N, CA, C, O and the ligand as a Tripos MOL2 file, in Angstrom:
@<TRIPOS>MOLECULE
protein
  285   283    72     0     0
PROTEIN
NO_CHARGES

@<TRIPOS>ATOM
      1 N           0.8320   -1.2050    0.0000 N.3       1 MET1
      2 CA          0.0000    0.0000    0.0000 C.3       1 MET1
      3 C           0.8600    1.2470    0.0000 C.2       1 MET1
      4 O           0.5670    2.2370   -0.6700 O.2       1 MET1
      5 N           1.9490    1.1650    0.7860 N.am      2 LYS2
      6 CA          2.8300    2.3360    0.8780 C.3       2 LYS2
      7 C           3.4340    2.6770   -0.4760 C.2       2 LYS2
      8 O           3.5240    3.8490   -0.8410 O.2       2 LYS2
      9 N           3.8510    1.6460   -1.2280 N.am      3 THR3
     10 CA          4.4720    1.9010   -2.5250 C.3       3 THR3
     11 C           3.4600    2.4640   -3.5080 C.2       3 THR3
     12 O           3.8180    3.2540   -4.3820 O.2       3 THR3
     13 N           2.2000    2.0670   -3.3740 N.am      4 ILE4
     14 CA          1.1780    2.6110   -4.2630 C.3       4 ILE4
     15 C           0.9960    4.0980   -4.0000 C.2       4 ILE4
     16 O           0.8750    4.8930   -4.9310 O.2       4 ILE4
     17 N           0.9790    4.4700   -2.7060 N.am      5 LYS5
     18 CA          0.8470    5.8850   -2.3810 C.3       5 LYS5
     19 C           2.0050    6.6830   -2.9480 C.2       5 LYS5
     20 O           1.8140    7.7580   -3.5170 O.2       5 LYS5
     21 N           3.2090    6.1490   -2.7880 N.am      6 ARG6
     22 CA          4.3850    6.8550   -3.2880 C.3       6 ARG6
     23 C           4.3100    6.9890   -4.8010 C.2       6 ARG6
     24 O           4.6060    8.0520   -5.3470 O.2       6 ARG6
     25 N           3.9150    5.9120   -5.4850 N.am      7 ALA7
     26 CA          3.8130    5.9460   -6.9350 C.3       7 ALA7
     27 C           2.7660    6.9610   -7.3760 C.2       7 ALA7
     28 O           2.9510    7.6620   -8.3700 O.2       7 ALA7
     29 N           1.6630    7.0360   -6.6280 N.am      8 LEU8
     30 CA          0.6130    7.9920   -6.9840 C.3       8 LEU8
     31 C           1.0980    9.4260   -6.7980 C.2       8 LEU8
     32 O           0.8530   10.2870   -7.6430 O.2       8 LEU8
     33 N           1.7930    9.6770   -5.6770 N.am      9 ARG9
     34 CA          2.3560   11.0150   -5.4480 C.3       9 ARG9
     35 C           3.3100   11.4100   -6.5630 C.2       9 ARG9
     36 O           3.2670   12.5360   -7.0600 O.2       9 ARG9
     37 N           4.1760   10.4740   -6.9550 N.am     10 ARG10
     38 CA          5.1480   10.7630   -8.0070 C.3      10 ARG10
     39 C           4.4510   10.9900   -9.3410 C.2      10 ARG10
     40 O           4.8180   11.8850  -10.1020 O.2      10 ARG10
     41 N           3.4480   10.1750   -9.6110 N.am     11 HIS11
     42 CA          2.6910   10.3310  -10.8490 C.3      11 HIS11
     43 C           2.0130   11.7060  -10.8900 C.2      11 HIS11
     44 O           2.0820   12.4080  -11.8990 O.2      11 HIS11
     45 N           1.3550   12.0870   -9.7780 N.am     12 ASP12
     46 CA          0.6570   13.3740   -9.7400 C.3      12 ASP12
     47 C           1.6370   14.5260   -9.8910 C.2      12 ASP12
     48 O           1.3640   15.4980  -10.5960 O.2      12 ASP12
     49 N           2.7770   14.4120   -9.2260 N.am     13 ARG13
     50 CA          3.7650   15.4880   -9.3130 C.3      13 ARG13
     51 C           4.2840   15.6330  -10.7480 C.2      13 ARG13
     52 O           4.4320   16.7490  -11.2460 O.2      13 ARG13
     53 N           4.5590   14.5150  -11.4030 N.am     14 ALA14
     54 CA          5.0240   14.5530  -12.7870 C.3      14 ALA14
     55 C           3.9450   15.1190  -13.7070 C.2      14 ALA14
     56 O           4.2280   15.8830  -14.6300 O.2      14 ALA14
     57 N           2.7100   14.7260  -13.4330 N.am     15 ARG15
     58 CA          1.5930   15.2170  -14.2510 C.3      15 ARG15
     59 C           1.4470   16.7240  -14.1060 C.2      15 ARG15
     60 O           1.3030   17.4310  -15.1030 O.2      15 ARG15
     61 N           1.4810   17.2270  -12.8620 N.am     16 LEU16
     62 CA          1.3310   18.6580  -12.6430 C.3      16 LEU16
     63 C           2.5060   19.4240  -13.2270 C.2      16 LEU16
     64 O           2.3340   20.4950  -13.8090 O.2      16 LEU16
     65 N           3.7000   18.8660  -13.0680 N.am     17 ARG17
     66 CA          4.8830   19.5210  -13.6240 C.3      17 ARG17
     67 C           4.7420   19.6790  -15.1370 C.2      17 ARG17
     68 O           5.0860   20.7190  -15.6970 O.2      17 ARG17
     69 N           4.2340   18.6400  -15.7850 N.am     18 LYS18
     70 CA          4.0640   18.7060  -17.2360 C.3      18 LYS18
     71 C           2.9630   19.7010  -17.6060 C.2      18 LYS18
     72 O           3.1190   20.4900  -18.5380 O.2      18 LYS18
     73 N           1.8470   19.6580  -16.8700 N.am     19 ASN19
     74 CA          0.7110   20.5200  -17.1970 C.3      19 ASN19
     75 C           1.0260   21.9900  -16.9720 C.2      19 ASN19
     76 O           0.5350   22.8500  -17.7030 O.2      19 ASN19
     77 N           1.8460   22.2860  -15.9590 N.am     20 ARG20
     78 CA          2.0720   23.6730  -15.5600 C.3      20 ARG20
     79 C           3.3450   24.2570  -16.1450 C.2      20 ARG20
     80 O           3.8000   25.3040  -15.6840 O.2      20 ARG20
     81 N           3.9320   23.6140  -17.1450 N.am     21 ARG21
     82 CA          5.2000   24.1070  -17.6760 C.3      21 ARG21
     83 C           5.0390   25.4310  -18.4210 C.2      21 ARG21
     84 O           6.0260   26.1310  -18.6490 O.2      21 ARG21
     85 N           3.8150   25.7830  -18.8010 N.am     22 HIS22
     86 CA          3.6090   27.0490  -19.5020 C.3      22 HIS22
     87 C           3.0860   28.1420  -18.5710 C.2      22 HIS22
     88 O           2.8210   29.2600  -19.0140 O.2      22 HIS22
     89 N           2.9390   27.8260  -17.2940 N.am     23 TYR23
     90 CA          2.4970   28.8290  -16.3290 C.3      23 TYR23
     91 C           3.5800   29.8840  -16.1480 C.2      23 TYR23
     92 O           4.7150   29.7020  -16.5900 O.2      23 TYR23
     93 N           3.2330   30.9620  -15.5130 N.am     24 TRP24
     94 CA          4.1520   32.0680  -15.2300 C.3      24 TRP24
     95 C           4.7660   32.5910  -16.5300 C.2      24 TRP24
     96 O           5.9550   32.9080  -16.5660 O.2      24 TRP24
     97 N           3.9850   32.6810  -17.5750 N.am     25 GLY25
     98 CA          4.4700   33.1880  -18.8390 C.3      25 GLY25
     99 C           5.4400   32.2740  -19.5380 C.2      25 GLY25
    100 O           6.2100   32.7380  -20.3790 O.2      25 GLY25
    101 N           5.4390   30.9860  -19.2270 N.am     26 GLY26
    102 CA          6.3530   30.0450  -19.8540 C.3      26 GLY26
    103 C           7.7580   30.1070  -19.3160 C.2      26 GLY26
    104 O           8.6460   29.4400  -19.8490 O.2      26 GLY26
    105 N           7.9960   30.8910  -18.2660 N.am     27 ASN27
    106 CA          9.3330   31.0270  -17.7090 C.3      27 ASN27
    107 C           9.7070   29.8720  -16.8030 C.2      27 ASN27
    108 O          10.8520   29.7780  -16.3620 O.2      27 ASN27
    109 N           8.7670   28.9960  -16.5200 N.am     28 ALA28
    110 CA          9.0210   27.9340  -15.5530 C.3      28 ALA28
    111 C           9.9670   26.8760  -16.1010 C.2      28 ALA28
    112 O          10.5120   26.0820  -15.3340 O.2      28 ALA28
    113 N          10.1700   26.8500  -17.3960 N.am     29 ASN29
    114 CA         11.0450   25.8300  -17.9720 C.3      29 ASN29
    115 C          12.5150   26.2050  -17.9120 C.2      29 ASN29
    116 O          13.3680   25.4320  -18.3490 O.2      29 ASN29
    117 N          12.8240   27.3830  -17.3770 N.am     30 GLU30
    118 CA         14.2140   27.8450  -17.3870 C.3      30 GLU30
    119 C          15.1140   26.9470  -16.5500 C.2      30 GLU30
    120 O          16.2120   26.5970  -16.9830 O.2      30 GLU30
    121 N          14.6650   26.5740  -15.3670 N.am     31 CYS31
    122 CA         15.5240   25.7490  -14.5210 C.3      31 CYS31
    123 C          14.6510   24.8210  -13.6740 C.2      31 CYS31
    124 O          13.4400   25.0070  -13.5590 O.2      31 CYS31
    125 N          15.2960   23.8290  -13.0930 N.am     32 ALA32
    126 CA         14.5760   22.8260  -12.3170 C.3      32 ALA32
    127 C          13.9290   23.4380  -11.0820 C.2      32 ALA32
    128 O          12.8480   23.0160  -10.6730 O.2      32 ALA32
    129 N          14.5920   24.4380  -10.4840 N.am     33 ALA33
    130 CA         14.0310   25.0710   -9.2870 C.3      33 ALA33
    131 C          12.7150   25.7590   -9.6130 C.2      33 ALA33
    132 O          11.7580   25.6620   -8.8440 O.2      33 ALA33
    133 N          12.6570   26.4550  -10.7480 N.am     34 LYS34
    134 CA         11.4060   27.1220  -11.1360 C.3      34 LYS34
    135 C          10.3200   26.1130  -11.4780 C.2      34 LYS34
    136 O           9.1430   26.3440  -11.2020 O.2      34 LYS34
    137 N          10.7180   24.9870  -12.0820 N.am     35 GLN35
    138 CA          9.7360   23.9480  -12.3770 C.3      35 GLN35
    139 C           9.1250   23.4250  -11.0900 C.2      35 GLN35
    140 O           7.9210   23.1800  -11.0180 O.2      35 GLN35
    141 N           9.9610   23.2560  -10.0730 N.am     36 GLY36
    142 CA          9.4570   22.8070   -8.7870 C.3      36 GLY36
    143 C           8.5380   23.8290   -8.1510 C.2      36 GLY36
    144 O           7.5010   23.4790   -7.5860 O.2      36 GLY36
    145 N           8.9260   25.1100   -8.2450 N.am     37 MET37
    146 CA          8.0990   26.1710   -7.6530 C.3      37 MET37
    147 C           6.7410   26.2450   -8.3210 C.2      37 MET37
    148 O           5.7190   26.3580   -7.6450 O.2      37 MET37
    149 N           6.7230   26.1830   -9.6510 N.am     38 VAL38
    150 CA          5.4490   26.3080  -10.3570 C.3      38 VAL38
    151 C           4.5910   25.0610  -10.1390 C.2      38 VAL38
    152 O           3.3640   25.1290  -10.2080 O.2      38 VAL38
    153 N           5.2360   23.9290   -9.8760 N.am     39 THR39
    154 CA          4.4680   22.7180   -9.5690 C.3      39 THR39
    155 C           3.7710   22.8530   -8.2250 C.2      39 THR39
    156 O           2.6100   22.4700   -8.0840 O.2      39 THR39
    157 N           4.4770   23.3990   -7.2320 N.am     40 GLU40
    158 CA          3.9100   23.5310   -5.8960 C.3      40 GLU40
    159 C           2.9970   24.7480   -5.7670 C.2      40 GLU40
    160 O           2.0240   24.7210   -5.0130 O.2      40 GLU40
    161 N           3.3140   25.8260   -6.5090 N.am     41 THR41
    162 CA          2.5900   27.0850   -6.3820 C.3      41 THR41
    163 C           2.1890   27.5730   -7.7640 C.2      41 THR41
    164 O           2.8870   28.4030   -8.3480 O.2      41 THR41
    165 N           1.0740   27.0740   -8.3000 N.am     42 PRO42
    166 CA          0.6980   27.4740   -9.6470 C.3      42 PRO42
    167 C           0.3150   28.9470   -9.7500 C.2      42 PRO42
    168 O           0.4900   29.5660  -10.8000 O.2      42 PRO42
    169 N          -0.2060   29.5070   -8.6600 N.am     43 HIS43
    170 CA         -0.6310   30.8990   -8.7000 C.3      43 HIS43
    171 C          -0.0690   31.6110   -7.4760 C.2      43 HIS43
    172 O          -0.7290   31.6330   -6.4380 O.2      43 HIS43
    173 N           1.1150   32.1880   -7.5570 N.am     44 PRO44
    174 CA          1.7650   32.7360   -6.3720 C.3      44 PRO44
    175 C           1.2050   34.0790   -5.9340 C.2      44 PRO44
    176 O           1.4950   34.5350   -4.8290 O.2      44 PRO44
    177 N           0.4070   34.7210   -6.7810 N.am     45 CYS45
    178 CA         -0.0520   36.0690   -6.4830 C.3      45 CYS45
    179 C          -1.3360   36.0330   -5.6560 C.2      45 CYS45
    180 O          -2.1700   35.1460   -5.8410 O.2      45 CYS45
    181 N          -1.4960   37.0000   -4.7400 N.am     46 SER46
    182 CA         -2.7630   37.1580   -4.0260 C.3      46 SER46
    183 C          -3.1080   38.6360   -3.9480 C.2      46 SER46
    184 O          -3.5130   39.1370   -2.8990 O.2      46 SER46
    185 N          -2.9430   39.3330   -5.0740 N.am     47 CYS47
    186 CA         -3.2890   40.7520   -5.1270 C.3      47 CYS47
    187 C          -4.8130   40.9090   -5.1010 C.2      47 CYS47
    188 O          -5.5320   39.9140   -5.0070 O.2      47 CYS47
    189 N          -5.3100   42.1380   -5.1830 N.am     48 TRP48
    190 CA         -6.7540   42.3550   -5.0590 C.3      48 TRP48
    191 C          -7.5180   41.8080   -6.2540 C.2      48 TRP48
    192 O          -8.7260   41.5860   -6.1610 O.2      48 TRP48
    193 N          -6.8330   41.5830   -7.3880 N.am     49 LEU49
    194 CA         -7.5100   40.9960   -8.5410 C.3      49 LEU49
    195 C          -7.6210   39.4760   -8.4180 C.2      49 LEU49
    196 O          -8.6160   38.8830   -8.8350 O.2      49 LEU49
    197 N          -6.5950   38.8540   -7.8430 N.am     50 CYS50
    198 CA         -6.5480   37.3910   -7.8140 C.3      50 CYS50
    199 C          -6.9440   36.8180   -6.4590 C.2      50 CYS50
    200 O          -7.3750   35.6680   -6.3760 O.2      50 CYS50
    201 N          -6.8010   37.6050   -5.4040 N.am     51 GLY51
    202 CA         -6.9070   37.0620   -4.0590 C.3      51 GLY51
    203 C          -8.3330   36.8400   -3.5970 C.2      51 GLY51
    204 O          -9.2930   36.9670   -4.3560 O.2      51 GLY51
    205 N          -8.4310   36.5040   -2.3240 N.am     52 ASN52
    206 CA         -9.7150   36.2200   -1.7050 C.3      52 ASN52
    207 C         -10.5430   37.4890   -1.6100 C.2      52 ASN52
    208 O         -10.0710   38.5030   -1.0950 O.2      52 ASN52
    209 N         -11.7610   37.4420   -2.0980 N.am     53 GLN53
    210 CA        -12.6370   38.6210   -2.1030 C.3      53 GLN53
    211 C         -12.8790   39.1350   -0.6840 C.2      53 GLN53
    212 O         -12.8550   40.3430   -0.4450 O.2      53 GLN53
    213 N         -13.1110   38.2200    0.2520 N.am     54 ARG54
    214 CA        -13.4010   38.6070    1.6280 C.3      54 ARG54
    215 C         -12.2180   39.3370    2.2690 C.2      54 ARG54
    216 O         -12.3960   40.2500    3.0760 O.2      54 ARG54
    217 N         -11.0210   38.9200    1.8980 N.am     55 LYS55
    218 CA         -9.8160   39.5330    2.4610 C.3      55 LYS55
    219 C          -9.6770   40.9890    2.0120 C.2      55 LYS55
    220 O          -9.2690   41.8420    2.8000 O.2      55 LYS55
    221 N         -10.0070   41.2740    0.7710 N.am     56 HIS56
    222 CA         -9.7530   42.6020    0.2200 C.3      56 HIS56
    223 C         -10.9790   43.5160    0.2590 C.2      56 HIS56
    224 O         -10.8260   44.7330    0.3660 O.2      56 HIS56
    225 N         -12.1750   42.9650    0.1770 N.am     57 PHE57
    226 CA        -13.3790   43.7950    0.0820 C.3      57 PHE57
    227 C         -14.3400   43.5820    1.2350 C.2      57 PHE57
    228 O         -15.4070   44.1960    1.2610 O.2      57 PHE57
    229 N         -13.9990   42.7410    2.1780 N.am     58 GLY58
    230 CA        -14.8830   42.4870    3.2990 C.3      58 GLY58
    231 C         -15.9120   41.4260    2.9820 C.2      58 GLY58
    232 O         -15.7980   40.6980    1.9960 O.2      58 GLY58
    233 N         -16.9270   41.3490    3.8410 N.am     59 ALA59
    234 CA        -17.9350   40.3030    3.7000 C.3      59 ALA59
    235 C         -18.7120   40.4710    2.4070 C.2      59 ALA59
    236 O         -18.8910   41.5860    1.9170 O.2      59 ALA59
    237 N         -19.1740   39.3510    1.8580 N.am     60 THR60
    238 CA        -19.9800   39.3860    0.6500 C.3      60 THR60
    239 C         -21.3870   39.8750    0.9970 C.2      60 THR60
    240 O         -21.7520   39.9500    2.1710 O.2      60 THR60
    241 N         -22.1660   40.2040   -0.0220 N.am     61 VAL61
    242 CA        -23.5360   40.6650    0.1900 C.3      61 VAL61
    243 C         -24.3520   39.5820    0.8860 C.2      61 VAL61
    244 O         -25.1440   39.8690    1.7830 O.2      61 VAL61
    245 N         -24.1530   38.3430    0.4680 N.am     62 GLN62
    246 CA        -24.8680   37.2220    1.0840 C.3      62 GLN62
    247 C         -24.5510   37.1360    2.5770 C.2      62 GLN62
    248 O         -25.4420   36.9070    3.3950 O.2      62 GLN62
    249 N         -23.2880   37.3180    2.9210 N.am     63 GLU63
    250 CA        -22.9060   37.2450    4.3240 C.3      63 GLU63
    251 C         -23.4520   38.4440    5.1050 C.2      63 GLU63
    252 O         -23.8540   38.3020    6.2600 O.2      63 GLU63
    253 N         -23.4670   39.6320    4.4730 N.am     64 GLN64
    254 CA        -24.0260   40.8120    5.1340 C.3      64 GLN64
    255 C         -25.5000   40.6070    5.4360 C.2      64 GLN64
    256 O         -25.9760   40.9420    6.5210 O.2      64 GLN64
    257 N         -26.2240   40.0490    4.4580 N.am     65 ARG65
    258 CA        -27.6570   39.8030    4.6780 C.3      65 ARG65
    259 C         -27.8620   38.7910    5.8050 C.2      65 ARG65
    260 O         -28.7260   38.9740    6.6630 O.2      65 ARG65
    261 N         -27.0700   37.7320    5.7970 N.am     66 ALA66
    262 CA        -27.2050   36.7150    6.8390 C.3      66 ALA66
    263 C         -26.9120   37.3030    8.2000 C.2      66 ALA66
    264 O         -27.5640   36.9530    9.1830 O.2      66 ALA66
    265 N         -25.9310   38.2000    8.2680 N.am     67 PHE67
    266 CA        -25.5760   38.8070    9.5290 C.3      67 PHE67
    267 C         -26.6860   39.7350   10.0150 C.2      67 PHE67
    268 O         -26.9760   39.7850   11.2110 O.2      67 PHE67
    269 N         -27.3220   40.4880    9.0680 N.am     68 GLN68
    270 CA        -28.4060   41.3980    9.4410 C.3      68 GLN68
    271 C         -29.6240   40.6390    9.9390 C.2      68 GLN68
    272 O         -30.3140   41.0800   10.8580 O.2      68 GLN68
    273 N         -29.8830   39.4730    9.3110 N.am     69 GLU69
    274 CA        -31.0530   38.6940    9.7280 C.3      69 GLU69
    275 C         -30.9020   38.1670   11.1500 C.2      69 GLU69
    276 O         -31.8910   37.9680   11.8560 O.2      69 GLU69
    277 N         -29.6560   37.9420   11.5650 N.am     70 LYS70
    278 CA        -29.4210   37.4180   12.8970 C.3      70 LYS70
    279 C         -29.7050   38.4510   13.9590 C.2      70 LYS70
    280 O         -30.0690   38.1010   15.0810 O.2      70 LYS70
    281 N         -29.5410   39.7670   13.6140 N.am     71 LEU71
    282 CA        -29.7050   40.8110   14.6220 C.3      71 LEU71
    283 C         -31.1670   41.0210   15.0010 C.2      71 LEU71
    284 O         -31.4720   41.8680   15.8410 O.2      71 LEU71
    285 ZN         -2.6390   38.8970   -8.7210 Zn       72 ZN72
@<TRIPOS>BOND
     1     1     2 1
     2     2     3 1
     3     3     4 2
     4     3     5 am
     5     5     6 1
     6     6     7 1
     7     7     8 2
     8     7     9 am
     9     9    10 1
    10    10    11 1
    11    11    12 2
    12    11    13 am
    13    13    14 1
    14    14    15 1
    15    15    16 2
    16    15    17 am
    17    17    18 1
    18    18    19 1
    19    19    20 2
    20    19    21 am
    21    21    22 1
    22    22    23 1
    23    23    24 2
    24    23    25 am
    25    25    26 1
    26    26    27 1
    27    27    28 2
    28    27    29 am
    29    29    30 1
    30    30    31 1
    31    31    32 2
    32    31    33 am
    33    33    34 1
    34    34    35 1
    35    35    36 2
    36    35    37 am
    37    37    38 1
    38    38    39 1
    39    39    40 2
    40    39    41 am
    41    41    42 1
    42    42    43 1
    43    43    44 2
    44    43    45 am
    45    45    46 1
    46    46    47 1
    47    47    48 2
    48    47    49 am
    49    49    50 1
    50    50    51 1
    51    51    52 2
    52    51    53 am
    53    53    54 1
    54    54    55 1
    55    55    56 2
    56    55    57 am
    57    57    58 1
    58    58    59 1
    59    59    60 2
    60    59    61 am
    61    61    62 1
    62    62    63 1
    63    63    64 2
    64    63    65 am
    65    65    66 1
    66    66    67 1
    67    67    68 2
    68    67    69 am
    69    69    70 1
    70    70    71 1
    71    71    72 2
    72    71    73 am
    73    73    74 1
    74    74    75 1
    75    75    76 2
    76    75    77 am
    77    77    78 1
    78    78    79 1
    79    79    80 2
    80    79    81 am
    81    81    82 1
    82    82    83 1
    83    83    84 2
    84    83    85 am
    85    85    86 1
    86    86    87 1
    87    87    88 2
    88    87    89 am
    89    89    90 1
    90    90    91 1
    91    91    92 2
    92    91    93 am
    93    93    94 1
    94    94    95 1
    95    95    96 2
    96    95    97 am
    97    97    98 1
    98    98    99 1
    99    99   100 2
   100    99   101 am
   101   101   102 1
   102   102   103 1
   103   103   104 2
   104   103   105 am
   105   105   106 1
   106   106   107 1
   107   107   108 2
   108   107   109 am
   109   109   110 1
   110   110   111 1
   111   111   112 2
   112   111   113 am
   113   113   114 1
   114   114   115 1
   115   115   116 2
   116   115   117 am
   117   117   118 1
   118   118   119 1
   119   119   120 2
   120   119   121 am
   121   121   122 1
   122   122   123 1
   123   123   124 2
   124   123   125 am
   125   125   126 1
   126   126   127 1
   127   127   128 2
   128   127   129 am
   129   129   130 1
   130   130   131 1
   131   131   132 2
   132   131   133 am
   133   133   134 1
   134   134   135 1
   135   135   136 2
   136   135   137 am
   137   137   138 1
   138   138   139 1
   139   139   140 2
   140   139   141 am
   141   141   142 1
   142   142   143 1
   143   143   144 2
   144   143   145 am
   145   145   146 1
   146   146   147 1
   147   147   148 2
   148   147   149 am
   149   149   150 1
   150   150   151 1
   151   151   152 2
   152   151   153 am
   153   153   154 1
   154   154   155 1
   155   155   156 2
   156   155   157 am
   157   157   158 1
   158   158   159 1
   159   159   160 2
   160   159   161 am
   161   161   162 1
   162   162   163 1
   163   163   164 2
   164   163   165 am
   165   165   166 1
   166   166   167 1
   167   167   168 2
   168   167   169 am
   169   169   170 1
   170   170   171 1
   171   171   172 2
   172   171   173 am
   173   173   174 1
   174   174   175 1
   175   175   176 2
   176   175   177 am
   177   177   178 1
   178   178   179 1
   179   179   180 2
   180   179   181 am
   181   181   182 1
   182   182   183 1
   183   183   184 2
   184   183   185 am
   185   185   186 1
   186   186   187 1
   187   187   188 2
   188   187   189 am
   189   189   190 1
   190   190   191 1
   191   191   192 2
   192   191   193 am
   193   193   194 1
   194   194   195 1
   195   195   196 2
   196   195   197 am
   197   197   198 1
   198   198   199 1
   199   199   200 2
   200   199   201 am
   201   201   202 1
   202   202   203 1
   203   203   204 2
   204   203   205 am
   205   205   206 1
   206   206   207 1
   207   207   208 2
   208   207   209 am
   209   209   210 1
   210   210   211 1
   211   211   212 2
   212   211   213 am
   213   213   214 1
   214   214   215 1
   215   215   216 2
   216   215   217 am
   217   217   218 1
   218   218   219 1
   219   219   220 2
   220   219   221 am
   221   221   222 1
   222   222   223 1
   223   223   224 2
   224   223   225 am
   225   225   226 1
   226   226   227 1
   227   227   228 2
   228   227   229 am
   229   229   230 1
   230   230   231 1
   231   231   232 2
   232   231   233 am
   233   233   234 1
   234   234   235 1
   235   235   236 2
   236   235   237 am
   237   237   238 1
   238   238   239 1
   239   239   240 2
   240   239   241 am
   241   241   242 1
   242   242   243 1
   243   243   244 2
   244   243   245 am
   245   245   246 1
   246   246   247 1
   247   247   248 2
   248   247   249 am
   249   249   250 1
   250   250   251 1
   251   251   252 2
   252   251   253 am
   253   253   254 1
   254   254   255 1
   255   255   256 2
   256   255   257 am
   257   257   258 1
   258   258   259 1
   259   259   260 2
   260   259   261 am
   261   261   262 1
   262   262   263 1
   263   263   264 2
   264   263   265 am
   265   265   266 1
   266   266   267 1
   267   267   268 2
   268   267   269 am
   269   269   270 1
   270   270   271 1
   271   271   272 2
   272   271   273 am
   273   273   274 1
   274   274   275 1
   275   275   276 2
   276   275   277 am
   277   277   278 1
   278   278   279 1
   279   279   280 2
   280   279   281 am
   281   281   282 1
   282   282   283 1
   283   283   284 2
@<TRIPOS>SUBSTRUCTURE
     1 MET1         2 RESIDUE 1 A MET
     2 LYS2         6 RESIDUE 1 A LYS
     3 THR3        10 RESIDUE 1 A THR
     4 ILE4        14 RESIDUE 1 A ILE
     5 LYS5        18 RESIDUE 1 A LYS
     6 ARG6        22 RESIDUE 1 A ARG
     7 ALA7        26 RESIDUE 1 A ALA
     8 LEU8        30 RESIDUE 1 A LEU
     9 ARG9        34 RESIDUE 1 A ARG
    10 ARG10       38 RESIDUE 1 A ARG
    11 HIS11       42 RESIDUE 1 A HIS
    12 ASP12       46 RESIDUE 1 A ASP
    13 ARG13       50 RESIDUE 1 A ARG
    14 ALA14       54 RESIDUE 1 A ALA
    15 ARG15       58 RESIDUE 1 A ARG
    16 LEU16       62 RESIDUE 1 A LEU
    17 ARG17       66 RESIDUE 1 A ARG
    18 LYS18       70 RESIDUE 1 A LYS
    19 ASN19       74 RESIDUE 1 A ASN
    20 ARG20       78 RESIDUE 1 A ARG
    21 ARG21       82 RESIDUE 1 A ARG
    22 HIS22       86 RESIDUE 1 A HIS
    23 TYR23       90 RESIDUE 1 A TYR
    24 TRP24       94 RESIDUE 1 A TRP
    25 GLY25       98 RESIDUE 1 A GLY
    26 GLY26      102 RESIDUE 1 A GLY
    27 ASN27      106 RESIDUE 1 A ASN
    28 ALA28      110 RESIDUE 1 A ALA
    29 ASN29      114 RESIDUE 1 A ASN
    30 GLU30      118 RESIDUE 1 A GLU
    31 CYS31      122 RESIDUE 1 A CYS
    32 ALA32      126 RESIDUE 1 A ALA
    33 ALA33      130 RESIDUE 1 A ALA
    34 LYS34      134 RESIDUE 1 A LYS
    35 GLN35      138 RESIDUE 1 A GLN
    36 GLY36      142 RESIDUE 1 A GLY
    37 MET37      146 RESIDUE 1 A MET
    38 VAL38      150 RESIDUE 1 A VAL
    39 THR39      154 RESIDUE 1 A THR
    40 GLU40      158 RESIDUE 1 A GLU
    41 THR41      162 RESIDUE 1 A THR
    42 PRO42      166 RESIDUE 1 A PRO
    43 HIS43      170 RESIDUE 1 A HIS
    44 PRO44      174 RESIDUE 1 A PRO
    45 CYS45      178 RESIDUE 1 A CYS
    46 SER46      182 RESIDUE 1 A SER
    47 CYS47      186 RESIDUE 1 A CYS
    48 TRP48      190 RESIDUE 1 A TRP
    49 LEU49      194 RESIDUE 1 A LEU
    50 CYS50      198 RESIDUE 1 A CYS
    51 GLY51      202 RESIDUE 1 A GLY
    52 ASN52      206 RESIDUE 1 A ASN
    53 GLN53      210 RESIDUE 1 A GLN
    54 ARG54      214 RESIDUE 1 A ARG
    55 LYS55      218 RESIDUE 1 A LYS
    56 HIS56      222 RESIDUE 1 A HIS
    57 PHE57      226 RESIDUE 1 A PHE
    58 GLY58      230 RESIDUE 1 A GLY
    59 ALA59      234 RESIDUE 1 A ALA
    60 THR60      238 RESIDUE 1 A THR
    61 VAL61      242 RESIDUE 1 A VAL
    62 GLN62      246 RESIDUE 1 A GLN
    63 GLU63      250 RESIDUE 1 A GLU
    64 GLN64      254 RESIDUE 1 A GLN
    65 ARG65      258 RESIDUE 1 A ARG
    66 ALA66      262 RESIDUE 1 A ALA
    67 PHE67      266 RESIDUE 1 A PHE
    68 GLN68      270 RESIDUE 1 A GLN
    69 GLU69      274 RESIDUE 1 A GLU
    70 LYS70      278 RESIDUE 1 A LYS
    71 LEU71      282 RESIDUE 1 A LEU
    72 ZN72       285 GROUP 0 **** ****
């Protein structure tokens, strides 16, 4: 069972590495370290365009309504 888990992890890592080789503007193929980074972190940015809406803009309208109904 242990070897199956290891094989699955390796398979998934190889699959993601292959799929994500064009991420980050295709710069991930420059070196092995960047390939590893893009495999582990496909989207490293968390700016206000990409990040969590709640973090940057506060509660959603749905959450505001739910909170008001509780009061
Ligand atoms: Zn961003």
